[in-house]
N, CA, C, O and the ligand as a Tripos MOL2 file, in Angstrom:
@<TRIPOS>MOLECULE
protein
  277   275    70     0     0
PROTEIN
NO_CHARGES

@<TRIPOS>ATOM
      1 N         -28.8600   -6.6310   60.9170 N.3       1 MET1
      2 CA        -28.7620   -7.7770   61.8340 C.3       1 MET1
      3 C         -27.3140   -8.1030   62.1420 C.2       1 MET1
      4 O         -26.4670   -8.1690   61.2510 O.2       1 MET1
      5 N         -27.0580   -8.2970   63.3850 N.am      2 ASN2
      6 CA        -25.6930   -8.6120   63.7650 C.3       2 ASN2
      7 C         -25.6900   -9.6930   64.8400 C.2       2 ASN2
      8 O         -25.3300   -9.4640   65.9950 O.2       2 ASN2
      9 N         -26.0990  -10.8580   64.4180 N.am      3 GLU3
     10 CA        -26.1440  -11.9880   65.3510 C.3       3 GLU3
     11 C         -24.8860  -12.8180   65.2190 C.2       3 GLU3
     12 O         -24.6510  -13.4790   64.2080 O.2       3 GLU3
     13 N         -24.0870  -12.7640   66.2620 N.am      4 LYS4
     14 CA        -22.8480  -13.5480   66.2130 C.3       4 LYS4
     15 C         -22.8240  -14.5180   67.3820 C.2       4 LYS4
     16 O         -22.4220  -14.1760   68.4940 O.2       4 LYS4
     17 N         -23.2560  -15.7160   67.1060 N.am      5 THR5
     18 CA        -23.2270  -16.7010   68.1790 C.3       5 THR5
     19 C         -22.1080  -17.7060   67.9590 C.2       5 THR5
     20 O         -21.9440  -18.6680   68.7100 O.2       5 THR5
     21 N         -21.3570  -17.4520   66.9180 N.am      6 GLY6
     22 CA        -20.1330  -18.2140   66.6610 C.3       6 GLY6
     23 C         -20.2280  -19.7090   66.6500 C.2       6 GLY6
     24 O         -20.8280  -20.3010   65.7530 O.2       6 GLY6
     25 N         -19.6400  -20.3170   67.6420 N.am      7 LYS7
     26 CA        -19.4580  -21.7680   67.6480 C.3       7 LYS7
     27 C         -20.7580  -22.5770   67.7230 C.2       7 LYS7
     28 O         -20.7580  -23.7780   67.4540 O.2       7 LYS7
     29 N         -21.8380  -21.9330   68.0810 N.am      8 THR8
     30 CA        -23.1200  -22.6340   68.1520 C.3       8 THR8
     31 C         -23.4650  -23.2650   66.8110 C.2       8 THR8
     32 O         -24.1050  -24.3130   66.7370 O.2       8 THR8
     33 N         -23.0280  -22.6040   65.7710 N.am      9 TYR9
     34 CA        -23.3790  -23.0490   64.4350 C.3       9 TYR9
     35 C         -22.3680  -24.0110   63.8330 C.2       9 TYR9
     36 O         -22.5340  -24.4570   62.6970 O.2       9 TYR9
     37 N         -21.3510  -24.3240   64.5650 N.am     10 ALA10
     38 CA        -20.3130  -25.1770   64.0260 C.3      10 ALA10
     39 C         -20.8590  -26.5340   63.6280 C.2      10 ALA10
     40 O         -21.6740  -27.1300   64.3330 O.2      10 ALA10
     41 N         -20.4000  -27.0000   62.5080 N.am     11 GLY11
     42 CA        -20.8120  -28.3080   62.0580 C.3      11 GLY11
     43 C         -19.8220  -28.8090   61.0350 C.2      11 GLY11
     44 O         -18.8900  -28.1040   60.6490 O.2      11 GLY11
     45 N         -20.0360  -30.0280   60.6040 N.am     12 LYS12
     46 CA        -19.1400  -30.5830   59.6060 C.3      12 LYS12
     47 C         -19.8900  -31.0780   58.3930 C.2      12 LYS12
     48 O         -20.9860  -31.6280   58.5000 O.2      12 LYS12
     49 N         -19.2870  -30.8760   57.2420 N.am     13 CYS13
     50 CA        -19.8760  -31.3100   55.9930 C.3      13 CYS13
     51 C         -19.9740  -32.8300   55.9460 C.2      13 CYS13
     52 O         -19.0230  -33.5360   56.2810 O.2      13 CYS13
     53 N         -21.1360  -33.3230   55.5270 N.am     14 VAL14
     54 CA        -21.3140  -34.7750   55.4720 C.3      14 VAL14
     55 C         -20.5170  -35.3760   54.3120 C.2      14 VAL14
     56 O         -20.2560  -36.5780   54.2750 O.2      14 VAL14
     57 N         -20.1460  -34.5340   53.3900 N.am     15 ASP15
     58 CA        -19.4400  -34.9990   52.2070 C.3      15 ASP15
     59 C         -17.9270  -34.9780   52.3590 C.2      15 ASP15
     60 O         -17.2640  -36.0040   52.2060 O.2      15 ASP15
     61 N         -17.3840  -33.8040   52.6610 N.am     16 CYS16
     62 CA        -15.9240  -33.6860   52.7250 C.3      16 CYS16
     63 C         -15.3960  -33.4710   54.1380 C.2      16 CYS16
     64 O         -14.1850  -33.4990   54.3570 O.2      16 CYS16
     65 N         -16.3020  -33.2540   55.1060 N.am     17 GLY17
     66 CA        -15.8650  -33.1200   56.4910 C.3      17 GLY17
     67 C         -15.3150  -31.7560   56.8610 C.2      17 GLY17
     68 O         -14.7630  -31.5800   57.9470 O.2      17 GLY17
     69 N         -15.4640  -30.7840   55.9590 N.am     18 SER18
     70 CA        -14.9800  -29.4420   56.2540 C.3      18 SER18
     71 C         -15.9810  -28.6800   57.1130 C.2      18 SER18
     72 O         -17.1080  -29.1260   57.3290 O.2      18 SER18
     73 N         -15.5490  -27.5360   57.5900 N.am     19 LEU19
     74 CA        -16.4090  -26.7300   58.4430 C.3      19 LEU19
     75 C         -17.5430  -26.0960   57.6610 C.2      19 LEU19
     76 O         -17.4230  -25.8070   56.4700 O.2      19 LEU19
     77 N         -18.6490  -25.8870   58.3650 N.am     20 LEU20
     78 CA        -19.8130  -25.2680   57.7440 C.3      20 LEU20
     79 C         -19.9320  -23.8130   58.1670 C.2      20 LEU20
     80 O         -19.5540  -23.4270   59.2730 O.2      20 LEU20
     81 N         -20.4690  -23.0260   57.2550 N.am     21 ASP21
     82 CA        -20.7040  -21.6180   57.4960 C.3      21 ASP21
     83 C         -22.2020  -21.3770   57.5010 C.2      21 ASP21
     84 O         -22.9390  -22.0080   56.7440 O.2      21 ASP21
     85 N         -22.6510  -20.4740   58.3460 N.am     22 LEU22
     86 CA        -24.0820  -20.1690   58.3570 C.3      22 LEU22
     87 C         -24.4540  -19.4510   57.0610 C.2      22 LEU22
     88 O         -23.8530  -18.4390   56.7020 O.2      22 LEU22
     89 N         -25.4310  -19.9820   56.3850 N.am     23 TYR23
     90 CA        -25.8760  -19.3990   55.1130 C.3      23 TYR23
     91 C         -27.1660  -18.6190   55.3080 C.2      23 TYR23
     92 O         -27.3040  -17.4960   54.8240 O.2      23 TYR23
     93 N         -28.1050  -19.2230   56.0190 N.am     24 GLU24
     94 CA        -29.3900  -18.5740   56.2260 C.3      24 GLU24
     95 C         -30.0400  -19.1440   57.4700 C.2      24 GLU24
     96 O         -29.8860  -20.3260   57.7780 O.2      24 GLU24
     97 N         -30.7710  -18.2960   58.1860 N.am     25 ILE25
     98 CA        -31.4530  -18.7970   59.3760 C.3      25 ILE25
     99 C         -32.8420  -18.1760   59.4770 C.2      25 ILE25
    100 O         -33.0380  -16.9980   59.1800 O.2      25 ILE25
    101 N         -33.7900  -18.9850   59.8990 N.am     26 ASP26
    102 CA        -35.1610  -18.5260   60.0310 C.3      26 ASP26
    103 C         -35.6560  -18.9460   61.4100 C.2      26 ASP26
    104 O         -36.0400  -20.0960   61.6240 O.2      26 ASP26
    105 N         -35.6390  -18.0060   62.3260 N.am     27 PHE27
    106 CA        -36.0070  -18.3220   63.7000 C.3      27 PHE27
    107 C         -37.4950  -18.6260   63.8450 C.2      27 PHE27
    108 O         -37.8920  -19.4330   64.6860 O.2      27 PHE27
    109 N         -38.3010  -17.9860   63.0360 N.am     28 ASP28
    110 CA        -39.7450  -18.2110   63.0980 C.3      28 ASP28
    111 C         -40.1020  -19.6570   62.8110 C.2      28 ASP28
    112 O         -40.9080  -20.2700   63.5120 O.2      28 ASP28
    113 N         -39.4880  -20.1860   61.7720 N.am     29 LYS29
    114 CA        -39.7820  -21.5630   61.3880 C.3      29 LYS29
    115 C         -38.8340  -22.5670   62.0280 C.2      29 LYS29
    116 O         -39.0180  -23.7770   61.8980 O.2      29 LYS29
    117 N         -37.8240  -22.0600   62.7150 N.am     30 GLY30
    118 CA        -36.8640  -22.9410   63.3490 C.3      30 GLY30
    119 C         -36.0380  -23.7120   62.3440 C.2      30 GLY30
    120 O         -35.8290  -24.9190   62.4640 O.2      30 GLY30
    121 N         -35.5780  -22.9780   61.3520 N.am     31 ARG31
    122 CA        -34.7750  -23.6130   60.3040 C.3      31 ARG31
    123 C         -33.4990  -22.8530   60.0770 C.2      31 ARG31
    124 O         -33.4070  -21.6470   60.3060 O.2      31 ARG31
    125 N         -32.5240  -23.5920   59.6210 N.am     32 ARG32
    126 CA        -31.3130  -22.8950   59.2370 C.3      32 ARG32
    127 C         -30.6050  -23.6800   58.1510 C.2      32 ARG32
    128 O         -30.7540  -24.8960   58.0250 O.2      32 ARG32
    129 N         -29.8350  -22.9480   57.3790 N.am     33 ILE33
    130 CA        -29.0750  -23.5680   56.3040 C.3      33 ILE33
    131 C         -27.6010  -23.2480   56.5130 C.2      33 ILE33
    132 O         -27.2170  -22.0980   56.7280 O.2      33 ILE33
    133 N         -26.7910  -24.2930   56.4450 N.am     34 MET34
    134 CA        -25.3540  -24.1300   56.5870 C.3      34 MET34
    135 C         -24.7170  -24.5320   55.2670 C.2      34 MET34
    136 O         -25.1800  -25.4480   54.5870 O.2      34 MET34
    137 N         -23.6550  -23.8350   54.9240 N.am     35 GLN35
    138 CA        -22.9740  -24.1760   53.6830 C.3      35 GLN35
    139 C         -21.5340  -24.5700   53.9750 C.2      35 GLN35
    140 O         -20.8540  -23.9620   54.8020 O.2      35 GLN35
    141 N         -21.0940  -25.6000   53.2760 N.am     36 CYS36
    142 CA        -19.7320  -26.0790   53.4550 C.3      36 CYS36
    143 C         -18.7540  -25.0410   52.9080 C.2      36 CYS36
    144 O         -18.9510  -24.4950   51.8220 O.2      36 CYS36
    145 N         -17.7070  -24.7820   53.6730 N.am     37 THR37
    146 CA        -16.7280  -23.7790   53.2650 C.3      37 THR37
    147 C         -15.8280  -24.3060   52.1530 C.2      37 THR37
    148 O         -15.1210  -23.5310   51.5080 O.2      37 THR37
    149 N         -15.8480  -25.6000   51.9260 N.am     38 ARG38
    150 CA        -14.9600  -26.1710   50.9330 C.3      38 ARG38
    151 C         -15.6780  -26.5860   49.6470 C.2      38 ARG38
    152 O         -15.3090  -26.1470   48.5570 O.2      38 ARG38
    153 N         -16.7040  -27.4310   49.7750 N.am     39 CYS39
    154 CA        -17.3700  -27.9160   48.5650 C.3      39 CYS39
    155 C         -18.6760  -27.1860   48.2730 C.2      39 CYS39
    156 O         -19.2710  -27.3830   47.2140 O.2      39 CYS39
    157 N         -19.1280  -26.3410   49.2070 N.am     40 GLY40
    158 CA        -20.3260  -25.5430   48.9520 C.3      40 GLY40
    159 C         -21.6420  -26.2840   49.1090 C.2      40 GLY40
    160 O         -22.6910  -25.7790   48.7100 O.2      40 GLY40
    161 N         -21.5980  -27.4630   49.6800 N.am     41 LEU41
    162 CA        -22.8180  -28.2500   49.8910 C.3      41 LEU41
    163 C         -23.6730  -27.6040   50.9860 C.2      41 LEU41
    164 O         -23.1540  -27.1650   52.0120 O.2      41 LEU41
    165 N         -24.9750  -27.5540   50.7560 N.am     42 TYR42
    166 CA        -25.8830  -26.9550   51.7320 C.3      42 TYR42
    167 C         -26.4290  -28.0190   52.6800 C.2      42 TYR42
    168 O         -26.7690  -29.1280   52.2680 O.2      42 TYR42
    169 N         -26.5040  -27.6580   53.9490 N.am     43 HIS43
    170 CA        -27.0080  -28.5590   54.9800 C.3      43 HIS43
    171 C         -28.2190  -27.8960   55.6220 C.2      43 HIS43
    172 O         -28.1410  -26.7700   56.1150 O.2      43 HIS43
    173 N         -29.3310  -28.6080   55.6090 N.am     44 PHE44
    174 CA        -30.5800  -28.0490   56.1190 C.3      44 PHE44
    175 C         -30.8970  -28.5990   57.5010 C.2      44 PHE44
    176 O         -31.0190  -29.8070   57.6990 O.2      44 PHE44
    177 N         -31.0270  -27.6820   58.4470 N.am     45 TYR45
    178 CA        -31.2840  -28.0700   59.8270 C.3      45 TYR45
    179 C         -32.6550  -27.6000   60.2960 C.2      45 TYR45
    180 O         -33.1720  -26.5670   59.8690 O.2      45 TYR45
    181 N         -33.2080  -28.3840   61.1750 N.am     46 LYS46
    182 CA        -34.4730  -28.0230   61.7850 C.3      46 LYS46
    183 C         -34.2940  -28.0600   63.2920 C.2      46 LYS46
    184 O         -33.5740  -28.8990   63.8330 O.2      46 LYS46
    185 N         -34.9660  -27.1300   63.9550 N.am     47 LYS47
    186 CA        -34.8220  -27.0830   65.4000 C.3      47 LYS47
    187 C         -35.7770  -28.0580   66.0640 C.2      47 LYS47
    188 O         -36.9660  -28.0990   65.7470 O.2      47 LYS47
    189 N         -35.2450  -28.8340   66.9810 N.am     48 GLY48
    190 CA        -36.0520  -29.8220   67.6790 C.3      48 GLY48
    191 C         -36.6690  -29.2570   68.9410 C.2      48 GLY48
    192 O         -36.4890  -28.0780   69.2450 O.2      48 GLY48
    193 N         -37.3840  -30.0720   69.6710 N.am     49 PHE49
    194 CA        -38.0810  -29.6450   70.8730 C.3      49 PHE49
    195 C         -37.1630  -29.1240   71.9610 C.2      49 PHE49
    196 O         -37.5540  -28.2660   72.7510 O.2      49 PHE49
    197 N         -35.9710  -29.6290   72.0030 N.am     50 PHE50
    198 CA        -35.0660  -29.2290   73.0750 C.3      50 PHE50
    199 C         -34.0770  -28.1710   72.6270 C.2      50 PHE50
    200 O         -33.0410  -27.9570   73.2570 O.2      50 PHE50
    201 N         -34.4150  -27.5140   71.5260 N.am     51 GLY51
    202 CA        -33.5450  -26.4520   71.0500 C.3      51 GLY51
    203 C         -32.3040  -26.9390   70.3470 C.2      51 GLY51
    204 O         -31.3650  -26.1830   70.0980 O.2      51 GLY51
    205 N         -32.3200  -28.2270   70.0300 N.am     52 LYS52
    206 CA        -31.1570  -28.7800   69.3310 C.3      52 LYS52
    207 C         -31.4060  -28.7920   67.8340 C.2      52 LYS52
    208 O         -32.5030  -29.1070   67.3740 O.2      52 LYS52
    209 N         -30.3880  -28.4520   67.0940 N.am     53 TRP53
    210 CA        -30.5190  -28.4530   65.6450 C.3      53 TRP53
    211 C         -30.2830  -29.8440   65.1040 C.2      53 TRP53
    212 O         -29.3350  -30.5320   65.4830 O.2      53 TRP53
    213 N         -31.1690  -30.2410   64.2100 N.am     54 LYS54
    214 CA        -31.0750  -31.5740   63.6410 C.3      54 LYS54
    215 C         -30.9420  -31.4730   62.1280 C.2      54 LYS54
    216 O         -31.7070  -30.7650   61.4730 O.2      54 LYS54
    217 N         -29.9810  -32.1750   61.5910 N.am     55 LEU55
    218 CA        -29.7720  -32.1680   60.1470 C.3      55 LEU55
    219 C         -30.8780  -32.9750   59.4720 C.2      55 LEU55
    220 O         -31.0670  -34.1510   59.7800 O.2      55 LEU55
    221 N         -31.6020  -32.3490   58.5590 N.am     56 VAL56
    222 CA        -32.6890  -33.0700   57.8980 C.3      56 VAL56
    223 C         -32.3850  -33.4070   56.4510 C.2      56 VAL56
    224 O         -32.8020  -34.4500   55.9470 O.2      56 VAL56
    225 N         -31.6600  -32.5240   55.7830 N.am     57 LYS57
    226 CA        -31.2580  -32.8950   54.4370 C.3      57 LYS57
    227 C         -30.0610  -32.1010   53.9580 C.2      57 LYS57
    228 O         -29.6450  -31.1110   54.5610 O.2      57 LYS57
    229 N         -29.5290  -32.5760   52.8550 N.am     58 VAL58
    230 CA        -28.3180  -32.0010   52.3000 C.3      58 VAL58
    231 C         -28.5560  -31.8410   50.8060 C.2      58 VAL58
    232 O         -29.1460  -32.7120   50.1670 O.2      58 VAL58
    233 N         -28.1030  -30.7410   50.2620 N.am     59 GLY59
    234 CA        -28.3040  -30.5640   48.8350 C.3      59 GLY59
    235 C         -27.3890  -29.5270   48.2240 C.2      59 GLY59
    236 O         -26.7030  -28.7760   48.9190 O.2      59 GLY59
    237 N         -27.4000  -29.5080   46.9110 N.am     60 ARG60
    238 CA        -26.5430  -28.5710   46.1840 C.3      60 ARG60
    239 C         -27.2100  -27.2230   45.9550 C.2      60 ARG60
    240 O         -26.5530  -26.2630   45.5520 O.2      60 ARG60
    241 N         -28.5040  -27.1480   46.2080 N.am     61 VAL61
    242 CA        -29.1780  -25.8730   46.0250 C.3      61 VAL61
    243 C         -29.6450  -25.3370   47.3800 C.2      61 VAL61
    244 O         -29.9110  -26.1020   48.3060 O.2      61 VAL61
    245 N         -29.7370  -24.0300   47.4750 N.am     62 SER62
    246 CA        -30.0370  -23.4090   48.7580 C.3      62 SER62
    247 C         -31.5160  -23.2130   49.0240 C.2      62 SER62
    248 O         -31.8930  -22.7870   50.1150 O.2      62 SER62
    249 N         -32.3550  -23.5120   48.0560 N.am     63 ASP63
    250 CA        -33.7840  -23.2220   48.2530 C.3      63 ASP63
    251 C         -34.6550  -24.4680   48.3850 C.2      63 ASP63
    252 O         -35.8140  -24.4730   47.9690 O.2      63 ASP63
    253 N         -34.1000  -25.4960   48.9520 N.am     64 LEU64
    254 CA        -34.8540  -26.7400   49.1250 C.3      64 LEU64
    255 C         -36.0620  -26.5680   50.0350 C.2      64 LEU64
    256 O         -37.0860  -27.2210   49.8300 O.2      64 LEU64
    257 N         -35.9610  -25.7080   51.0260 N.am     65 TRP65
    258 CA        -37.0770  -25.5020   51.9460 C.3      65 TRP65
    259 C         -38.2810  -24.9740   51.1800 C.2      65 TRP65
    260 O         -39.4110  -25.4290   51.3620 O.2      65 TRP65
    261 N         -38.0070  -24.0060   50.3210 N.am     66 ARG66
    262 CA        -39.1100  -23.3600   49.6160 C.3      66 ARG66
    263 C         -39.7690  -24.2860   48.6080 C.2      66 ARG66
    264 O         -40.9680  -24.1820   48.3490 O.2      66 ARG66
    265 N         -38.9870  -25.1830   48.0450 N.am     67 LYS67
    266 CA        -39.5470  -26.0730   47.0310 C.3      67 LYS67
    267 C         -40.3490  -27.2170   47.6240 C.2      67 LYS67
    268 O         -41.2620  -27.7380   46.9820 O.2      67 LYS67
    269 N         -40.0160  -27.6070   48.8310 N.am     68 SER68
    270 CA        -40.7300  -28.7290   49.4300 C.3      68 SER68
    271 C         -42.1590  -28.3230   49.7540 C.2      68 SER68
    272 O         -42.3980  -27.2760   50.3540 O.2      68 SER68
    273 N         -43.0910  -29.1490   49.3580 N.am     69 LYS69
    274 CA        -44.4860  -28.7990   49.5420 C.3      69 LYS69
    275 C         -45.0970  -29.5220   50.7480 C.2      69 LYS69
    276 O         -46.2770  -29.3370   51.0460 O.2      69 LYS69
    277 ZN        -18.0850  -30.1660   51.9290 Zn       70 ZN70
@<TRIPOS>BOND
     1     1     2 1
     2     2     3 1
     3     3     4 2
     4     3     5 am
     5     5     6 1
     6     6     7 1
     7     7     8 2
     8     7     9 am
     9     9    10 1
    10    10    11 1
    11    11    12 2
    12    11    13 am
    13    13    14 1
    14    14    15 1
    15    15    16 2
    16    15    17 am
    17    17    18 1
    18    18    19 1
    19    19    20 2
    20    19    21 am
    21    21    22 1
    22    22    23 1
    23    23    24 2
    24    23    25 am
    25    25    26 1
    26    26    27 1
    27    27    28 2
    28    27    29 am
    29    29    30 1
    30    30    31 1
    31    31    32 2
    32    31    33 am
    33    33    34 1
    34    34    35 1
    35    35    36 2
    36    35    37 am
    37    37    38 1
    38    38    39 1
    39    39    40 2
    40    39    41 am
    41    41    42 1
    42    42    43 1
    43    43    44 2
    44    43    45 am
    45    45    46 1
    46    46    47 1
    47    47    48 2
    48    47    49 am
    49    49    50 1
    50    50    51 1
    51    51    52 2
    52    51    53 am
    53    53    54 1
    54    54    55 1
    55    55    56 2
    56    55    57 am
    57    57    58 1
    58    58    59 1
    59    59    60 2
    60    59    61 am
    61    61    62 1
    62    62    63 1
    63    63    64 2
    64    63    65 am
    65    65    66 1
    66    66    67 1
    67    67    68 2
    68    67    69 am
    69    69    70 1
    70    70    71 1
    71    71    72 2
    72    71    73 am
    73    73    74 1
    74    74    75 1
    75    75    76 2
    76    75    77 am
    77    77    78 1
    78    78    79 1
    79    79    80 2
    80    79    81 am
    81    81    82 1
    82    82    83 1
    83    83    84 2
    84    83    85 am
    85    85    86 1
    86    86    87 1
    87    87    88 2
    88    87    89 am
    89    89    90 1
    90    90    91 1
    91    91    92 2
    92    91    93 am
    93    93    94 1
    94    94    95 1
    95    95    96 2
    96    95    97 am
    97    97    98 1
    98    98    99 1
    99    99   100 2
   100    99   101 am
   101   101   102 1
   102   102   103 1
   103   103   104 2
   104   103   105 am
   105   105   106 1
   106   106   107 1
   107   107   108 2
   108   107   109 am
   109   109   110 1
   110   110   111 1
   111   111   112 2
   112   111   113 am
   113   113   114 1
   114   114   115 1
   115   115   116 2
   116   115   117 am
   117   117   118 1
   118   118   119 1
   119   119   120 2
   120   119   121 am
   121   121   122 1
   122   122   123 1
   123   123   124 2
   124   123   125 am
   125   125   126 1
   126   126   127 1
   127   127   128 2
   128   127   129 am
   129   129   130 1
   130   130   131 1
   131   131   132 2
   132   131   133 am
   133   133   134 1
   134   134   135 1
   135   135   136 2
   136   135   137 am
   137   137   138 1
   138   138   139 1
   139   139   140 2
   140   139   141 am
   141   141   142 1
   142   142   143 1
   143   143   144 2
   144   143   145 am
   145   145   146 1
   146   146   147 1
   147   147   148 2
   148   147   149 am
   149   149   150 1
   150   150   151 1
   151   151   152 2
   152   151   153 am
   153   153   154 1
   154   154   155 1
   155   155   156 2
   156   155   157 am
   157   157   158 1
   158   158   159 1
   159   159   160 2
   160   159   161 am
   161   161   162 1
   162   162   163 1
   163   163   164 2
   164   163   165 am
   165   165   166 1
   166   166   167 1
   167   167   168 2
   168   167   169 am
   169   169   170 1
   170   170   171 1
   171   171   172 2
   172   171   173 am
   173   173   174 1
   174   174   175 1
   175   175   176 2
   176   175   177 am
   177   177   178 1
   178   178   179 1
   179   179   180 2
   180   179   181 am
   181   181   182 1
   182   182   183 1
   183   183   184 2
   184   183   185 am
   185   185   186 1
   186   186   187 1
   187   187   188 2
   188   187   189 am
   189   189   190 1
   190   190   191 1
   191   191   192 2
   192   191   193 am
   193   193   194 1
   194   194   195 1
   195   195   196 2
   196   195   197 am
   197   197   198 1
   198   198   199 1
   199   199   200 2
   200   199   201 am
   201   201   202 1
   202   202   203 1
   203   203   204 2
   204   203   205 am
   205   205   206 1
   206   206   207 1
   207   207   208 2
   208   207   209 am
   209   209   210 1
   210   210   211 1
   211   211   212 2
   212   211   213 am
   213   213   214 1
   214   214   215 1
   215   215   216 2
   216   215   217 am
   217   217   218 1
   218   218   219 1
   219   219   220 2
   220   219   221 am
   221   221   222 1
   222   222   223 1
   223   223   224 2
   224   223   225 am
   225   225   226 1
   226   226   227 1
   227   227   228 2
   228   227   229 am
   229   229   230 1
   230   230   231 1
   231   231   232 2
   232   231   233 am
   233   233   234 1
   234   234   235 1
   235   235   236 2
   236   235   237 am
   237   237   238 1
   238   238   239 1
   239   239   240 2
   240   239   241 am
   241   241   242 1
   242   242   243 1
   243   243   244 2
   244   243   245 am
   245   245   246 1
   246   246   247 1
   247   247   248 2
   248   247   249 am
   249   249   250 1
   250   250   251 1
   251   251   252 2
   252   251   253 am
   253   253   254 1
   254   254   255 1
   255   255   256 2
   256   255   257 am
   257   257   258 1
   258   258   259 1
   259   259   260 2
   260   259   261 am
   261   261   262 1
   262   262   263 1
   263   263   264 2
   264   263   265 am
   265   265   266 1
   266   266   267 1
   267   267   268 2
   268   267   269 am
   269   269   270 1
   270   270   271 1
   271   271   272 2
   272   271   273 am
   273   273   274 1
   274   274   275 1
   275   275   276 2
@<TRIPOS>SUBSTRUCTURE
     1 MET1         2 RESIDUE 1 A MET
     2 ASN2         6 RESIDUE 1 A ASN
     3 GLU3        10 RESIDUE 1 A GLU
     4 LYS4        14 RESIDUE 1 A LYS
     5 THR5        18 RESIDUE 1 A THR
     6 GLY6        22 RESIDUE 1 A GLY
     7 LYS7        26 RESIDUE 1 A LYS
     8 THR8        30 RESIDUE 1 A THR
     9 TYR9        34 RESIDUE 1 A TYR
    10 ALA10       38 RESIDUE 1 A ALA
    11 GLY11       42 RESIDUE 1 A GLY
    12 LYS12       46 RESIDUE 1 A LYS
    13 CYS13       50 RESIDUE 1 A CYS
    14 VAL14       54 RESIDUE 1 A VAL
    15 ASP15       58 RESIDUE 1 A ASP
    16 CYS16       62 RESIDUE 1 A CYS
    17 GLY17       66 RESIDUE 1 A GLY
    18 SER18       70 RESIDUE 1 A SER
    19 LEU19       74 RESIDUE 1 A LEU
    20 LEU20       78 RESIDUE 1 A LEU
    21 ASP21       82 RESIDUE 1 A ASP
    22 LEU22       86 RESIDUE 1 A LEU
    23 TYR23       90 RESIDUE 1 A TYR
    24 GLU24       94 RESIDUE 1 A GLU
    25 ILE25       98 RESIDUE 1 A ILE
    26 ASP26      102 RESIDUE 1 A ASP
    27 PHE27      106 RESIDUE 1 A PHE
    28 ASP28      110 RESIDUE 1 A ASP
    29 LYS29      114 RESIDUE 1 A LYS
    30 GLY30      118 RESIDUE 1 A GLY
    31 ARG31      122 RESIDUE 1 A ARG
    32 ARG32      126 RESIDUE 1 A ARG
    33 ILE33      130 RESIDUE 1 A ILE
    34 MET34      134 RESIDUE 1 A MET
    35 GLN35      138 RESIDUE 1 A GLN
    36 CYS36      142 RESIDUE 1 A CYS
    37 THR37      146 RESIDUE 1 A THR
    38 ARG38      150 RESIDUE 1 A ARG
    39 CYS39      154 RESIDUE 1 A CYS
    40 GLY40      158 RESIDUE 1 A GLY
    41 LEU41      162 RESIDUE 1 A LEU
    42 TYR42      166 RESIDUE 1 A TYR
    43 HIS43      170 RESIDUE 1 A HIS
    44 PHE44      174 RESIDUE 1 A PHE
    45 TYR45      178 RESIDUE 1 A TYR
    46 LYS46      182 RESIDUE 1 A LYS
    47 LYS47      186 RESIDUE 1 A LYS
    48 GLY48      190 RESIDUE 1 A GLY
    49 PHE49      194 RESIDUE 1 A PHE
    50 PHE50      198 RESIDUE 1 A PHE
    51 GLY51      202 RESIDUE 1 A GLY
    52 LYS52      206 RESIDUE 1 A LYS
    53 TRP53      210 RESIDUE 1 A TRP
    54 LYS54      214 RESIDUE 1 A LYS
    55 LEU55      218 RESIDUE 1 A LEU
    56 VAL56      222 RESIDUE 1 A VAL
    57 LYS57      226 RESIDUE 1 A LYS
    58 VAL58      230 RESIDUE 1 A VAL
    59 GLY59      234 RESIDUE 1 A GLY
    60 ARG60      238 RESIDUE 1 A ARG
    61 VAL61      242 RESIDUE 1 A VAL
    62 SER62      246 RESIDUE 1 A SER
    63 ASP63      250 RESIDUE 1 A ASP
    64 LEU64      254 RESIDUE 1 A LEU
    65 TRP65      258 RESIDUE 1 A TRP
    66 ARG66      262 RESIDUE 1 A ARG
    67 LYS67      266 RESIDUE 1 A LYS
    68 SER68      270 RESIDUE 1 A SER
    69 LYS69      274 RESIDUE 1 A LYS
    70 ZN70       277 GROUP 0 **** ****
């Protein structure tokens, strides 16, 4: 896979305000996880009706999606 959409994924950490890096993306479910480049905090986004990504939660672990029932 070589998806480089660059700035589309830009975001800021809610904690320290640093830039976020794409950690994981799931187009089928319309989810993506971004990780802070500085403090390593994970940001969980969900895709909305208009194709806009919405931040739904933030956490220190990367598998919050899988644990939520
Ligand atoms: Zn941070």
